[in-house]
mmJSON file of the N, C-alpha and C atoms, coordinates in Angstrom:
{"data_MODEL":{"atom_site":{
"group_PDB":["ATOM","ATOM","ATOM","ATOM","ATOM","ATOM","ATOM","ATOM","ATOM","ATOM","ATOM","ATOM","ATOM","ATOM","ATOM","ATOM","ATOM","ATOM","ATOM","ATOM","ATOM","ATOM","ATOM","ATOM","ATOM","ATOM","ATOM","ATOM","ATOM","ATOM","ATOM","ATOM","ATOM","ATOM","ATOM","ATOM","ATOM","ATOM","ATOM","ATOM","ATOM","ATOM","ATOM","ATOM","ATOM","ATOM","ATOM","ATOM","ATOM","ATOM","ATOM","ATOM","ATOM","ATOM","ATOM","ATOM","ATOM","ATOM","ATOM","ATOM","ATOM","ATOM","ATOM","ATOM","ATOM","ATOM","ATOM","ATOM","ATOM","ATOM","ATOM","ATOM","ATOM","ATOM","ATOM","ATOM","ATOM","ATOM","ATOM","ATOM","ATOM","ATOM","ATOM","ATOM","ATOM","ATOM","ATOM","ATOM","ATOM","ATOM","ATOM","ATOM","ATOM","ATOM","ATOM","ATOM","ATOM","ATOM","ATOM","ATOM","ATOM","ATOM","ATOM","ATOM","ATOM","ATOM","ATOM","ATOM","ATOM","ATOM","ATOM","ATOM","ATOM","ATOM","ATOM","ATOM","ATOM","ATOM","ATOM","ATOM","ATOM","ATOM","ATOM","ATOM","ATOM","ATOM","ATOM","ATOM","ATOM","ATOM","ATOM","ATOM","ATOM","ATOM","ATOM","ATOM","ATOM","ATOM","ATOM","ATOM","ATOM","ATOM","ATOM","ATOM","ATOM","ATOM","ATOM","ATOM","ATOM","ATOM","ATOM","ATOM","ATOM","ATOM","ATOM","ATOM","ATOM","ATOM","ATOM","ATOM","ATOM","ATOM","ATOM","ATOM","ATOM"],
"id":[1,2,3,4,5,6,7,8,9,10,11,12,13,14,15,16,17,18,19,20,21,22,23,24,25,26,27,28,29,30,31,32,33,34,35,36,37,38,39,40,41,42,43,44,45,46,47,48,49,50,51,52,53,54,55,56,57,58,59,60,61,62,63,64,65,66,67,68,69,70,71,72,73,74,75,76,77,78,79,80,81,82,83,84,85,86,87,88,89,90,91,92,93,94,95,96,97,98,99,100,101,102,103,104,105,106,107,108,109,110,111,112,113,114,115,116,117,118,119,120,121,122,123,124,125,126,127,128,129,130,131,132,133,134,135,136,137,138,139,140,141,142,143,144,145,146,147,148,149,150,151,152,153,154,155,156,157,158,159,160,161,162,163,164,165],
"type_symbol":["N","C","C","N","C","C","N","C","C","N","C","C","N","C","C","N","C","C","N","C","C","N","C","C","N","C","C","N","C","C","N","C","C","N","C","C","N","C","C","N","C","C","N","C","C","N","C","C","N","C","C","N","C","C","N","C","C","N","C","C","N","C","C","N","C","C","N","C","C","N","C","C","N","C","C","N","C","C","N","C","C","N","C","C","N","C","C","N","C","C","N","C","C","N","C","C","N","C","C","N","C","C","N","C","C","N","C","C","N","C","C","N","C","C","N","C","C","N","C","C","N","C","C","N","C","C","N","C","C","N","C","C","N","C","C","N","C","C","N","C","C","N","C","C","N","C","C","N","C","C","N","C","C","N","C","C","N","C","C","N","C","C","N","C","C"],
"label_atom_id":["N","CA","C","N","CA","C","N","CA","C","N","CA","C","N","CA","C","N","CA","C","N","CA","C","N","CA","C","N","CA","C","N","CA","C","N","CA","C","N","CA","C","N","CA","C","N","CA","C","N","CA","C","N","CA","C","N","CA","C","N","CA","C","N","CA","C","N","CA","C","N","CA","C","N","CA","C","N","CA","C","N","CA","C","N","CA","C","N","CA","C","N","CA","C","N","CA","C","N","CA","C","N","CA","C","N","CA","C","N","CA","C","N","CA","C","N","CA","C","N","CA","C","N","CA","C","N","CA","C","N","CA","C","N","CA","C","N","CA","C","N","CA","C","N","CA","C","N","CA","C","N","CA","C","N","CA","C","N","CA","C","N","CA","C","N","CA","C","N","CA","C","N","CA","C","N","CA","C","N","CA","C","N","CA","C","N","CA","C","N","CA","C"],
"label_alt_id":[null,null,null,null,null,null,null,null,null,null,null,null,null,null,null,null,null,null,null,null,null,null,null,null,null,null,null,null,null,null,null,null,null,null,null,null,null,null,null,null,null,null,null,null,null,null,null,null,null,null,null,null,null,null,null,null,null,null,null,null,null,null,null,null,null,null,null,null,null,null,null,null,null,null,null,null,null,null,null,null,null,null,null,null,null,null,null,null,null,null,null,null,null,null,null,null,null,null,null,null,null,null,null,null,null,null,null,null,null,null,null,null,null,null,null,null,null,null,null,null,null,null,null,null,null,null,null,null,null,null,null,null,null,null,null,null,null,null,null,null,null,null,null,null,null,null,null,null,null,null,null,null,null,null,null,null,null,null,null,null,null,null,null,null,null],
"label_comp_id":["MET","MET","MET","TYR","TYR","TYR","LEU","LEU","LEU","ASP","ASP","ASP","PRO","PRO","PRO","GLY","GLY","GLY","PHE","PHE","PHE","GLY","GLY","GLY","SER","SER","SER","MET","MET","MET","ILE","ILE","ILE","LEU","LEU","LEU","GLN","GLN","GLN","LEU","LEU","LEU","VAL","VAL","VAL","LEU","LEU","LEU","ALA","ALA","ALA","GLY","GLY","GLY","LEU","LEU","LEU","LEU","LEU","LEU","GLY","GLY","GLY","ALA","ALA","ALA","GLY","GLY","GLY","VAL","VAL","VAL","LEU","LEU","LEU","ILE","ILE","ILE","ARG","ARG","ARG","VAL","VAL","VAL","PHE","PHE","PHE","TRP","TRP","TRP","LYS","LYS","LYS","LYS","LYS","LYS","ILE","ILE","ILE","ARG","ARG","ARG","THR","THR","THR","LEU","LEU","LEU","PHE","PHE","PHE","GLY","GLY","GLY","LYS","LYS","LYS","LYS","LYS","LYS","ASP","ASP","ASP","LYS","LYS","LYS","ASP","ASP","ASP","ILE","ILE","ILE","LEU","LEU","LEU","GLU","GLU","GLU","MET","MET","MET","ASP","ASP","ASP","ASP","ASP","ASP","ASP","ASP","ASP","LEU","LEU","LEU","ASN","ASN","ASN","ASP","ASP","ASP","GLU","GLU","GLU","GLU","GLU","GLU"],
"label_asym_id":["A","A","A","A","A","A","A","A","A","A","A","A","A","A","A","A","A","A","A","A","A","A","A","A","A","A","A","A","A","A","A","A","A","A","A","A","A","A","A","A","A","A","A","A","A","A","A","A","A","A","A","A","A","A","A","A","A","A","A","A","A","A","A","A","A","A","A","A","A","A","A","A","A","A","A","A","A","A","A","A","A","A","A","A","A","A","A","A","A","A","A","A","A","A","A","A","A","A","A","A","A","A","A","A","A","A","A","A","A","A","A","A","A","A","A","A","A","A","A","A","A","A","A","A","A","A","A","A","A","A","A","A","A","A","A","A","A","A","A","A","A","A","A","A","A","A","A","A","A","A","A","A","A","A","A","A","A","A","A","A","A","A","A","A","A"],
"label_entity_id":["1","1","1","1","1","1","1","1","1","1","1","1","1","1","1","1","1","1","1","1","1","1","1","1","1","1","1","1","1","1","1","1","1","1","1","1","1","1","1","1","1","1","1","1","1","1","1","1","1","1","1","1","1","1","1","1","1","1","1","1","1","1","1","1","1","1","1","1","1","1","1","1","1","1","1","1","1","1","1","1","1","1","1","1","1","1","1","1","1","1","1","1","1","1","1","1","1","1","1","1","1","1","1","1","1","1","1","1","1","1","1","1","1","1","1","1","1","1","1","1","1","1","1","1","1","1","1","1","1","1","1","1","1","1","1","1","1","1","1","1","1","1","1","1","1","1","1","1","1","1","1","1","1","1","1","1","1","1","1","1","1","1","1","1","1"],
"label_seq_id":[1,1,1,2,2,2,3,3,3,4,4,4,5,5,5,6,6,6,7,7,7,8,8,8,9,9,9,10,10,10,11,11,11,12,12,12,13,13,13,14,14,14,15,15,15,16,16,16,17,17,17,18,18,18,19,19,19,20,20,20,21,21,21,22,22,22,23,23,23,24,24,24,25,25,25,26,26,26,27,27,27,28,28,28,29,29,29,30,30,30,31,31,31,32,32,32,33,33,33,34,34,34,35,35,35,36,36,36,37,37,37,38,38,38,39,39,39,40,40,40,41,41,41,42,42,42,43,43,43,44,44,44,45,45,45,46,46,46,47,47,47,48,48,48,49,49,49,50,50,50,51,51,51,52,52,52,53,53,53,54,54,54,55,55,55],
"pdbx_PDB_ins_code":[null,null,null,null,null,null,null,null,null,null,null,null,null,null,null,null,null,null,null,null,null,null,null,null,null,null,null,null,null,null,null,null,null,null,null,null,null,null,null,null,null,null,null,null,null,null,null,null,null,null,null,null,null,null,null,null,null,null,null,null,null,null,null,null,null,null,null,null,null,null,null,null,null,null,null,null,null,null,null,null,null,null,null,null,null,null,null,null,null,null,null,null,null,null,null,null,null,null,null,null,null,null,null,null,null,null,null,null,null,null,null,null,null,null,null,null,null,null,null,null,null,null,null,null,null,null,null,null,null,null,null,null,null,null,null,null,null,null,null,null,null,null,null,null,null,null,null,null,null,null,null,null,null,null,null,null,null,null,null,null,null,null,null,null,null],
"Cartn_x":[16.79,17.163,17.356,18.477,18.815,18.475,17.779,17.47,18.237,18.932,19.736,18.842,19.309,18.483,18.117,18.962,18.661,17.638,17.297,16.357,14.971,14.547,13.23,13.151,14.213,14.196,14.269,14.942,14.994,13.602,12.892,11.522,10.626,10.763,9.98,10.269,11.514,11.882,11.308,11.316,10.741,9.231,8.548,7.095,6.789,7.521,7.285,7.599,8.667,9.012,7.927,7.386,6.302,5.055,4.706,3.522,3.711,4.884,5.144,5.197,5.774,5.815,4.421,3.563,2.184,1.457,1.727,1.117,1.539,2.799,3.292,2.659,2.563,1.939,0.482,-0.237,-1.641,-1.752,-0.868,-0.931,-0.611,0.353,0.746,-0.383,-1.019,-2.04,-3.46,-3.678,-4.984,-6.075,-5.794,-6.817,-7.252,-6.295,-6.632,-7.413,-7.041,-7.761,-9.182,-9.34,-10.659,-11.565,-11.036,-11.87,-12.137,-11.245,-11.453,-12.626,-12.709,-13.753,-14.957,-14.798,-15.9,-16.659,-17.7,-18.437,-17.63,-17.711,-16.927,-17.72,-17.549,-18.245,-17.47,-18.152,-17.506,-16.842,-17.472,-16.917,-15.589,-15.485,-14.24,-13.123,-13.421,-12.399,-11.95,-12.883,-12.519,-11.671,-12.006,-11.242,-9.823,-9.674,-8.343,-7.543,-8.194,-7.503,-7.043,-7.876,-7.483,-6.281,-6.245,-5.124,-3.842,-3.963,-2.79,-2.244,-3.118,-2.683,-1.853,-2.159,-1.444,-0.026,0.236,1.562,2.534],
"Cartn_y":[-18.642,-17.993,-16.504,-15.986,-14.58,-13.767,-12.652,-11.744,-10.448,-10.076,-8.858,-7.624,-6.555,-5.344,-4.711,-4.883,-4.32,-5.13,-6.321,-7.175,-6.548,-5.891,-5.241,-4.118,-3.327,-2.244,-2.795,-3.924,-4.54,-5.034,-5.64,-6.099,-4.89,-3.83,-2.622,-2.054,-2.032,-1.54,-2.426,-3.734,-4.649,-4.439,-4.255,-4.024,-2.707,-1.645,-0.35,-0.389,-1.063,-1.177,-1.942,-2.979,-3.74,-2.902,-2.121,-1.257,-0.174,0.441,1.474,0.886,-0.295,-0.96,-1.298,-1.762,-2.055,-0.772,0.32,1.597,2.068,1.9,2.296,1.423,0.12,-0.776,-0.402,-0.103,0.287,1.573,2.528,3.796,3.616,2.776,2.561,1.871,0.888,0.109,0.497,1.717,2.122,2.064,2.518,2.505,1.08,0.164,-1.228,-1.856,-1.529,-2.049,-1.513,-0.221,0.404,-0.21,-0.435,-1.024,-2.499,-3.174,-4.58,-4.747,-3.891,-4.021,-3.135,-2.1,-1.185,-1.59,-0.82,-1.094,-0.585,-1.284,-0.934,0.06,1.32,2.382,2.733,2.797,3.068,4.447,5.434,6.791,6.832,6.093,6.082,5.461,4.372,3.716,4.613,5.333,6.251,7.39,7.915,9.006,8.546,7.327,6.789,6.635,6.189,6.051,7.406,8.429,9.779,10.278,10.019,10.447,9.712,8.427,7.642,8.085,8.548,8.998,10.283,11.119,12.397,12.192,11.081,10.855,10.414],
"Cartn_z":[28.208,26.964,27.231,26.806,27.03,25.79,25.993,24.896,25.094,24.101,24.097,24.304,24.957,25.106,23.761,22.753,21.444,20.651,21.145,20.436,20.347,21.418,21.421,20.397,20.297,19.32,17.899,17.71,16.387,15.972,16.902,16.619,16.304,17.066,16.818,15.432,15.027,13.698,12.605,12.804,11.819,11.674,12.785,12.744,12.045,12.396,11.766,10.265,9.884,8.466,7.717,8.32,7.684,7.492,8.511,8.407,7.345,7.339,6.334,4.926,4.789,3.493,2.991,3.875,3.495,3.087,3.796,3.438,2.055,1.734,0.409,-0.671,-0.425,-1.401,-1.648,-0.582,-0.726,-1.519,-1.259,-1.977,-3.466,-3.777,-5.169,-5.943,-5.344,-6.04,-5.645,-5.127,-4.619,-5.687,-6.911,-7.966,-8.287,-8.35,-8.647,-7.497,-6.27,-5.105,-5.088,-5.389,-5.375,-6.436,-7.638,-8.685,-8.41,-7.699,-7.371,-6.406,-5.385,-4.37,-4.626,-5.437,-5.703,-6.943,-7.196,-8.426,-9.607,-10.697,-11.867,-12.71,-12.392,-13.091,-14.357,-15.472,-16.75,-16.755,-16.112,-16.08,-15.328,-14.247,-13.473,-14.296,-14.99,-15.801,-16.955,-17.576,-18.656,-18.133,-16.952,-16.37,-16.051,-15.541,-15.26,-16.541,-17.621,-18.901,-19.419,-19.251,-19.698,-18.918,-17.611,-16.781,-17.178,-17.506,-17.89,-19.251,-20.142,-21.456,-21.356,-20.366,-20.217,-19.717,-19.011,-18.42,-19.414],
"occupancy":[1.0,1.0,1.0,1.0,1.0,1.0,1.0,1.0,1.0,1.0,1.0,1.0,1.0,1.0,1.0,1.0,1.0,1.0,1.0,1.0,1.0,1.0,1.0,1.0,1.0,1.0,1.0,1.0,1.0,1.0,1.0,1.0,1.0,1.0,1.0,1.0,1.0,1.0,1.0,1.0,1.0,1.0,1.0,1.0,1.0,1.0,1.0,1.0,1.0,1.0,1.0,1.0,1.0,1.0,1.0,1.0,1.0,1.0,1.0,1.0,1.0,1.0,1.0,1.0,1.0,1.0,1.0,1.0,1.0,1.0,1.0,1.0,1.0,1.0,1.0,1.0,1.0,1.0,1.0,1.0,1.0,1.0,1.0,1.0,1.0,1.0,1.0,1.0,1.0,1.0,1.0,1.0,1.0,1.0,1.0,1.0,1.0,1.0,1.0,1.0,1.0,1.0,1.0,1.0,1.0,1.0,1.0,1.0,1.0,1.0,1.0,1.0,1.0,1.0,1.0,1.0,1.0,1.0,1.0,1.0,1.0,1.0,1.0,1.0,1.0,1.0,1.0,1.0,1.0,1.0,1.0,1.0,1.0,1.0,1.0,1.0,1.0,1.0,1.0,1.0,1.0,1.0,1.0,1.0,1.0,1.0,1.0,1.0,1.0,1.0,1.0,1.0,1.0,1.0,1.0,1.0,1.0,1.0,1.0,1.0,1.0,1.0,1.0,1.0,1.0],
"B_iso_or_equiv":[0.0,0.0,0.0,0.0,0.0,0.0,0.0,0.0,0.0,0.0,0.0,0.0,0.0,0.0,0.0,0.0,0.0,0.0,0.0,0.0,0.0,0.0,0.0,0.0,0.0,0.0,0.0,0.0,0.0,0.0,0.0,0.0,0.0,0.0,0.0,0.0,0.0,0.0,0.0,0.0,0.0,0.0,0.0,0.0,0.0,0.0,0.0,0.0,0.0,0.0,0.0,0.0,0.0,0.0,0.0,0.0,0.0,0.0,0.0,0.0,0.0,0.0,0.0,0.0,0.0,0.0,0.0,0.0,0.0,0.0,0.0,0.0,0.0,0.0,0.0,0.0,0.0,0.0,0.0,0.0,0.0,0.0,0.0,0.0,0.0,0.0,0.0,0.0,0.0,0.0,0.0,0.0,0.0,0.0,0.0,0.0,0.0,0.0,0.0,0.0,0.0,0.0,0.0,0.0,0.0,0.0,0.0,0.0,0.0,0.0,0.0,0.0,0.0,0.0,0.0,0.0,0.0,0.0,0.0,0.0,0.0,0.0,0.0,0.0,0.0,0.0,0.0,0.0,0.0,0.0,0.0,0.0,0.0,0.0,0.0,0.0,0.0,0.0,0.0,0.0,0.0,0.0,0.0,0.0,0.0,0.0,0.0,0.0,0.0,0.0,0.0,0.0,0.0,0.0,0.0,0.0,0.0,0.0,0.0,0.0,0.0,0.0,0.0,0.0,0.0],
"pdbx_formal_charge":[null,null,null,null,null,null,null,null,null,null,null,null,null,null,null,null,null,null,null,null,null,null,null,null,null,null,null,null,null,null,null,null,null,null,null,null,null,null,null,null,null,null,null,null,null,null,null,null,null,null,null,null,null,null,null,null,null,null,null,null,null,null,null,null,null,null,null,null,null,null,null,null,null,null,null,null,null,null,null,null,null,null,null,null,null,null,null,null,null,null,null,null,null,null,null,null,null,null,null,null,null,null,null,null,null,null,null,null,null,null,null,null,null,null,null,null,null,null,null,null,null,null,null,null,null,null,null,null,null,null,null,null,null,null,null,null,null,null,null,null,null,null,null,null,null,null,null,null,null,null,null,null,null,null,null,null,null,null,null,null,null,null,null,null,null],
"auth_seq_id":[1,1,1,2,2,2,3,3,3,4,4,4,5,5,5,6,6,6,7,7,7,8,8,8,9,9,9,10,10,10,11,11,11,12,12,12,13,13,13,14,14,14,15,15,15,16,16,16,17,17,17,18,18,18,19,19,19,20,20,20,21,21,21,22,22,22,23,23,23,24,24,24,25,25,25,26,26,26,27,27,27,28,28,28,29,29,29,30,30,30,31,31,31,32,32,32,33,33,33,34,34,34,35,35,35,36,36,36,37,37,37,38,38,38,39,39,39,40,40,40,41,41,41,42,42,42,43,43,43,44,44,44,45,45,45,46,46,46,47,47,47,48,48,48,49,49,49,50,50,50,51,51,51,52,52,52,53,53,53,54,54,54,55,55,55],
"auth_comp_id":["MET","MET","MET","TYR","TYR","TYR","LEU","LEU","LEU","ASP","ASP","ASP","PRO","PRO","PRO","GLY","GLY","GLY","PHE","PHE","PHE","GLY","GLY","GLY","SER","SER","SER","MET","MET","MET","ILE","ILE","ILE","LEU","LEU","LEU","GLN","GLN","GLN","LEU","LEU","LEU","VAL","VAL","VAL","LEU","LEU","LEU","ALA","ALA","ALA","GLY","GLY","GLY","LEU","LEU","LEU","LEU","LEU","LEU","GLY","GLY","GLY","ALA","ALA","ALA","GLY","GLY","GLY","VAL","VAL","VAL","LEU","LEU","LEU","ILE","ILE","ILE","ARG","ARG","ARG","VAL","VAL","VAL","PHE","PHE","PHE","TRP","TRP","TRP","LYS","LYS","LYS","LYS","LYS","LYS","ILE","ILE","ILE","ARG","ARG","ARG","THR","THR","THR","LEU","LEU","LEU","PHE","PHE","PHE","GLY","GLY","GLY","LYS","LYS","LYS","LYS","LYS","LYS","ASP","ASP","ASP","LYS","LYS","LYS","ASP","ASP","ASP","ILE","ILE","ILE","LEU","LEU","LEU","GLU","GLU","GLU","MET","MET","MET","ASP","ASP","ASP","ASP","ASP","ASP","ASP","ASP","ASP","LEU","LEU","LEU","ASN","ASN","ASN","ASP","ASP","ASP","GLU","GLU","GLU","GLU","GLU","GLU"],
"auth_asym_id":["A","A","A","A","A","A","A","A","A","A","A","A","A","A","A","A","A","A","A","A","A","A","A","A","A","A","A","A","A","A","A","A","A","A","A","A","A","A","A","A","A","A","A","A","A","A","A","A","A","A","A","A","A","A","A","A","A","A","A","A","A","A","A","A","A","A","A","A","A","A","A","A","A","A","A","A","A","A","A","A","A","A","A","A","A","A","A","A","A","A","A","A","A","A","A","A","A","A","A","A","A","A","A","A","A","A","A","A","A","A","A","A","A","A","A","A","A","A","A","A","A","A","A","A","A","A","A","A","A","A","A","A","A","A","A","A","A","A","A","A","A","A","A","A","A","A","A","A","A","A","A","A","A","A","A","A","A","A","A","A","A","A","A","A","A"],
"auth_atom_id":["N","CA","C","N","CA","C","N","CA","C","N","CA","C","N","CA","C","N","CA","C","N","CA","C","N","CA","C","N","CA","C","N","CA","C","N","CA","C","N","CA","C","N","CA","C","N","CA","C","N","CA","C","N","CA","C","N","CA","C","N","CA","C","N","CA","C","N","CA","C","N","CA","C","N","CA","C","N","CA","C","N","CA","C","N","CA","C","N","CA","C","N","CA","C","N","CA","C","N","CA","C","N","CA","C","N","CA","C","N","CA","C","N","CA","C","N","CA","C","N","CA","C","N","CA","C","N","CA","C","N","CA","C","N","CA","C","N","CA","C","N","CA","C","N","CA","C","N","CA","C","N","CA","C","N","CA","C","N","CA","C","N","CA","C","N","CA","C","N","CA","C","N","CA","C","N","CA","C","N","CA","C","N","CA","C","N","CA","C","N","CA","C"],
"pdbx_PDB_model_num":[1,1,1,1,1,1,1,1,1,1,1,1,1,1,1,1,1,1,1,1,1,1,1,1,1,1,1,1,1,1,1,1,1,1,1,1,1,1,1,1,1,1,1,1,1,1,1,1,1,1,1,1,1,1,1,1,1,1,1,1,1,1,1,1,1,1,1,1,1,1,1,1,1,1,1,1,1,1,1,1,1,1,1,1,1,1,1,1,1,1,1,1,1,1,1,1,1,1,1,1,1,1,1,1,1,1,1,1,1,1,1,1,1,1,1,1,1,1,1,1,1,1,1,1,1,1,1,1,1,1,1,1,1,1,1,1,1,1,1,1,1,1,1,1,1,1,1,1,1,1,1,1,1,1,1,1,1,1,1,1,1,1,1,1,1]
}}}
């Protein structure tokens, strides 16, 4: 089976795009992820609600 010389760079681009995409997803949903795994502190939830009301 013959692999083109550009195949390696294509695989590298796919891996990098996947990592960057995962990073963006984590950043967008960070508050939800933090509250999912962290303790649900009432003060944190109220502060998030106040921030959302200002937007």
